[in-house]
N, C-alpha and C positions, 0 to 999 in steps of 0.2 A: 639397541632398545629391543627389537623384536628378540635378539638371543635372549638378554637376561630373562626377559619375561615367560620364553621358552626353558632355561632352567630353573624358574620360578615353579612353574607348572608343575616340572618335572620330581621337584624337590615335593611339591606338595602333594603328588598320587604316590611318590616314596612313605613318605610319612606317614599317610593315609594308611598304606597297608602293611605297614609296623605298628600300629597302633591298633589295627582289624588283629594283627597275630597275637598283638600281646594281651588285647581285652580280656581274653578267655582264661588266660594265666591269672591276671590281677584279679579277677571276680572269682576265680574258686580261692584266693590265698587271703582276697578281705573277707567270704564266708567263713574261711577257718578260723580267721582270726580276730574277726569282730567281737565276736562273744568276752572271748580273754582280754583282750585289749581295754575293751570300756571297764572290765572289771579292776584290771591294771592301774589303769588311769586314774578309775577311783580313789581304789586302796594308797596311789601314789598321793594323793590329797590328803588323806586320812593320816598317811604318815608324818608329811609335810606338817601338819598343823599340830599335830602331839609335837614333834621335835621343836616347831616355833613354839608354844606355849612353855615345855620343858627350859628351851634357852632365855627367851625373854621375860616369861611369867605372865599367868593371865591378862592381867590388865594391862603391860605394854603390848603383846601380842594383837588383843583387841584393837588398841589403839593403831597398831600398824598396819593390822587388816583393813580396817575403814579410812586410814588419811592415804595408804598407799596402794590399795586396789591387791593385796595379795590373793584373796580369794577370789575377787573374778576374776584374775590372772588364770590360777591354777583349774578352776571351773570353765574358763575360757581353752583348755590346753586339750579337756577331757577329748578323745575321737580323732586328736589332731596327733602326724609323725612328727617326732622328733628328727629332722633333717641331719643338724651336726652341734657342735658345740665349739665356737673359737678359742684361739689363743686367752683371752680374756673370761674365759666362761660365762661368757652370753650364748644361752640357747635359740634356736632358728626354729619353729614349725611349720609348717604346712597342713592345712586341711582343704582339701581338692573338691570333696562330695560334701555338696550341700552347705556351699557355701557360695559368696560373693565374689564375682571375680576381681581382682584387683587386694581384695580382704583377707584371701586366703593363706599368706602368706605374714609371719611378724618374730618377733625378737623377745623375747624375755630375759633381761638386764642382769648381768650379776649382780652388780652396785644398785641395789633396791630403795637406797637410802638418796642416792643423788645420781640419777643418771642422765643422759643426752644422746643424742642421734650420733653424735662425734666419735662414741665409743666402739662403736660400730666400724670392721676396720676394711679395706677395700676390697679385699678379696672375696667378702659377704657381700657388699652393698649391692653389687650387679644383682645377686639373686634377692634379695631381699626387695630391692625397687622392679621388678619383672623387665629388668634390662637382657639378663640371659637366665635360661632352665640349670646352668653350671653353679654348683653349690660353693663354697669357699674352698672348701677341702678340694675338690675337682679342681678349682683355678689353681691353687697350688702346685696340684701335680699335673696339669699340664692339660686338664680334658677340655671338651669343645662341647657345649651344647647352644644349638638354634635358639633361639627365645620364642615362644609359642602360645599360645593360649589352652587353655586345658581342652581338649578334644579338638582342639583347629589347629591351622595350617601354622607352621612357623613361618615369621615374617624374616624377608633375606632381600637383603639390597648389595650390592657391591662396600658400600660407605660400612653399614653395620659389619658386615663381615669381616670387613679390614680392622674394625675398632676392635669388636672381639678376638681378633689375632693379637692386637697391641695388648690387649687387657692380658691374655693369656701370658706374653712373655715381659710383662711387666716387672716380674719380681727379679728381670738381671738386672734394673735400675733404679727399683723403688728403695727407699729406706723403712725401716720398720715405723709401724704405725703408732701413732701416740693421740689421746683425746684432745679436743681444743680445751687449755685451761686456761686462756685469756679471759681476764673478770671471772677468776674462780671465786666463790664466796655465791652465798644466797642472796646476798643483798644487791648483787651486779648481775645477778643471771636472771633474766626475762623471763616469768610466767604468766602463761595469759591467766586468765581470771576461775576457769573453772579445771586447772592444772592441778594434779596428785599434790606435787610439791610447794604452790602457790599456799601461803602462813590463809590469806583469806579468800580460800577457796569457798568455805560455803557462808560468804558473808555478802551475796550477792542474787540476785535473782536475772531469770532469762528476760522475764518484761519489766516494763515500768506501768503499774495500774495509771490509769488514768483518774484523774482529780479534779473535778471542776472547782474551778474558782468561784467562791464565795463572793458577791458583788458588796461592795463596803456597804455601809450606813451614811448618808448624807451632812 
């Protein structure tokens, strides 16, 4: 037990030194790209809106933007880094700075009108759910990153190490990923009351107002 504790401490120190070394380079790179990055992201939003209006027409695009959160998603992506795109066209974003930990990674599904979590392939599942810092592309190519919080020490246990090694070698025996088609059809898929794909999304309130009962006349 003491041996693993000593290894964990050494890894923490090594990780800290590497982050200190790279902090200066990262700060300089962010300052150089931040100005043009935000402008480029806003330009991408404008281009996406114009293309959407051209393809769908104004009324259909406005309905699409309202019901499926198109504009909210594009605005949310401003300032984020596009980490990668999987083979299905899903885009994976990360925004480490000025973002609550646990909400700094997200996916923009390629299928806008019918999306669910099973459309994320296994090589991107670990990165998206903070199990590992290896992106899907790195997992396919055999890369290996210990999971860790931004600015913190990576978690390391023998079990986690073994699990990640299995993940990196999983491509030797797994089959190609397919989304879950069981119960396909909007009438068979459960959507919570506030889900964007729920037809009755706006037919409910978050609270039930108190209405005093009127006493019946004798």
